[in-house]
C-alpha positions in Angstrom: 59.7 102.9 95.6 62.8 101.0 94.5 65.7 100.3 96.8 69.0 99.2 95.3 72.7 99.5 95.8 72.5 103.0 94.4 70.0 104.2 97.0 66.3 104.9 96.9 64.2 105.9 93.8 60.6 106.7 93.3 58.2 106.4 90.4 54.7 107.8 90.1 54.0 106.6 86.5 54.0 102.8 87.0 57.7 102.4 86.6 58.1 104.2 83.3 60.4 106.7 84.9 62.1 107.1 88.3 63.6 110.0 90.2 66.4 109.6 92.7 65.5 110.3 96.4 68.9 110.2 97.9 69.5 114.0 98.0 72.3 115.2 100.2 71.1 113.3 103.3 71.3 109.8 102.0 74.7 109.3 100.3 74.6 105.7 99.2 78.1 104.9 97.9 80.3 101.9 98.8 83.9 102.5 97.8 86.0 99.4 96.9 89.4 101.0 96.3 91.0 104.5 96.0 94.2 106.3 95.5 95.5 109.9 95.8 97.7 111.7 93.2 101.1 112.4 94.8 101.4 115.5 92.6 98.2 117.4 93.4 96.1 115.5 95.9 93.2 114.6 93.6 91.4 111.5 94.8 89.8 108.8 92.6 87.8 105.9 94.0 86.0 103.0 92.5 82.5 102.4 93.9 79.7 99.8 93.8 77.4 100.5 90.8 78.6 104.1 90.5 81.8 103.7 88.5 84.9 105.8 89.4 84.5 109.1 91.2 87.2 111.8 91.3 87.5 114.6 93.8 89.5 117.8 93.1 90.5 119.4 96.4 91.1 122.9 94.8 87.5 123.2 93.4 86.0 120.8 96.0 84.1 119.2 93.2 83.3 115.5 92.4 83.2 114.2 88.9 82.1 110.8 87.6 80.7 108.9 84.7 78.2 106.1 85.4 79.3 102.9 83.7 78.6 100.1 86.3 80.9 99.1 89.2 84.3 100.7 89.6 86.9 98.9 91.6 90.5 99.7 92.5 92.4 102.8 91.4 96.2 103.5 91.4 97.9 106.8 90.6 101.3 106.9 88.9 104.2 107.8 91.3 106.3 109.1 88.4 104.0 110.7 85.7 101.6 113.5 86.7 98.1 113.0 85.4 98.4 109.3 84.9 96.1 106.9 86.9 94.8 103.4 86.3 91.2 102.3 87.2 89.6 98.9 87.2 86.0 98.4 86.0 83.6 95.4 86.1 83.7 95.1 82.3 86.8 93.0 82.7 89.2 95.7 81.8 91.7 98.3 83.2 91.5 101.8 81.8 93.7 104.8 82.4 93.3 108.6 82.5 96.0 111.1 81.6 94.4 114.1 83.2 94.0 112.8 86.8 90.2 112.5 86.9 87.3 110.3 85.8 86.2 109.1 83.4 89.1 106.7 82.8 88.6 106.1 79.1 92.0 104.9 77.7 92.1 101.1 77.5 95.1 99.5 79.2 94.5 95.8 79.5 91.7 93.2 79.7 91.3 91.2 83.0 91.6 87.4 82.9 88.7 87.1 85.3 85.8 89.2 86.5 86.8 92.5 88.0 87.6 92.3 91.7 86.4 94.7 94.4 89.7 94.0 96.3 93.0 96.0 96.6 94.7 94.4 93.6 96.0 97.3 91.6 99.2 99.3 92.5 101.9 101.6 91.2 105.4 102.0 92.3 108.2 104.6 92.5 110.1 102.7 89.9 107.4 103.6 87.4 105.9 100.1 87.2 102.2 99.3 87.5 101.0 96.0 89.0 97.8 94.1 88.9 97.0 90.7 90.4 94.1 88.3 89.8 94.8 84.6 89.1 98.1 85.8 87.6 100.5 88.6 88.5 100.7 91.3 85.8 103.4 94.0 85.5 103.4 97.0 83.2 107.0 98.3 83.1 107.7 102.0 83.0 107.4 103.4 79.4 106.0 100.1 78.1 102.6 99.5 76.4 102.3 95.7 76.9 101.7 94.0 80.2 103.8 91.0 81.4 101.9 88.1 83.0 103.3 85.5 85.4 101.3 82.5 86.8 100.5 82.4 90.5 100.6 79.3 92.7 97.5 80.5 94.6 94.5 78.3 95.0 92.2 81.3 94.3 92.3 84.7 92.9 94.3 87.5 94.7 92.8 89.2 97.7 95.6 91.7 98.4 99.2 92.4 97.6 102.0 94.9 98.3 105.3 95.8 96.6 108.1 97.0 98.8 108.9 100.6 98.2 112.6 100.2 99.2 113.1 97.0 97.2 110.6 96.3 94.4 111.9 92.7 94.0 110.1 92.0 97.3 106.3 91.4 97.0 103.8 89.8 99.4 100.4 88.5 98.2 97.4 86.8 99.7 95.0 84.4 98.1 91.2 85.1 98.2 90.3 82.7 101.0 93.7 82.0 102.7 97.5 81.7 102.5 100.3 84.2 102.2 102.9 84.2 99.3 106.2 86.0 98.8 108.2 86.9 95.7 111.9 87.9 95.7 112.2 88.5 92.0 109.6 91.2 91.3 106.6 88.9 90.8 107.9 86.4 88.4 107.7 83.6 91.0 106.0 83.3 94.3 106.6 80.9 97.2 104.0 79.9 99.9 105.1 81.2 103.3 101.8 80.4 105.0 103.4 77.9 107.4 105.0 80.9 109.2 101.6 82.4 110.1 101.7 81.0 113.7 101.3 83.4 116.6 101.1 82.2 120.3 100.6 78.7 119.0 97.6 79.7 116.8 97.8 78.9 113.1 96.5 81.7 110.8 97.4 80.1 107.5 93.7 79.3 106.8 92.5 82.8 107.5 91.7 85.6 105.0 94.4 88.3 104.7 92.6 91.5 103.6 95.5 93.9 103.5 99.2 93.9 103.4 101.6 96.8 104.4 105.4 96.8 104.0 107.6 99.4 105.8 108.8 101.9 103.2 112.2 101.8 104.8 112.7 98.0 105.4 111.3 95.3 103.1 111.6 92.8 106.0 109.0 94.5 108.1 105.5 93.5 107.1 102.0 93.9 108.6 99.0 91.9 107.5 95.3 92.4 108.6 93.1 89.4 109.0 89.4 88.8 108.3 86.8 87.0 110.5 85.7 88.8 113.7 85.3 86.6 116.8 84.0 83.1 116.0 80.6 81.6 115.0 79.5 81.2 118.6 80.7 84.6 119.9 81.2 87.4 117.4 82.5 89.7 120.1 85.3 87.3 121.2 88.6 89.0 121.2 90.4 88.2 117.9 93.9 88.8 116.6 93.4 91.2 113.6 96.9 92.4 112.7 100.1 90.3 112.5 103.6 91.7 112.2 106.9 90.2 110.9 110.3 91.8 111.1 112.2 89.1 109.4 110.7 89.0 105.9 107.8 86.7 106.8 109.8 83.9 108.4 108.0 84.4 111.7 
């Protein structure tokens, strides 16, 4: 018997061949990132060890092509069929028919692929990707733009305002919050504002960022770390909210 991040397998010939024992009752899949087509509801999701899955709601069928880990996915908000997917072979690929496999090369990553939410599309037609730099693929362009980040680590999460795409918030892998007011060309550290009820959260992981679609000054961030090392059930602030663009 062989247990791995793909489930449970069995061999009865000394390991020369294996058969999968997962069946329908042991669905071993951990999804890292997903997105939904705004045009037809098709879902694509990157998973640990099982590449990118796609689900078609009309046929209720899943499709996939195994090629290692799949990470984040982002569907175009302006072009039907177009979606971008990140793989652990240091590259972002795209599909033009909504579903996996994503086979059209788009860009190489500057670091190892990340199982974080670091790929996004926007209603302005742009596609964004963040690792140790911030990358922008403009609408109807083939080449990505790259801008350096002042972060101490790679990106953990980011969000682009729907109502004002010049406003972007981004978190570093272990701590800190950053803000851009020029569409990602430059970011400033606003971590000093992460103080709530006298508690400083600037050294805490920020796993997700959400901006109101109607007001770029309203931002929610979700924090990592449950409880503390001596009491994991201790009540912990998990979501912080700012209504003044991150000033408080």
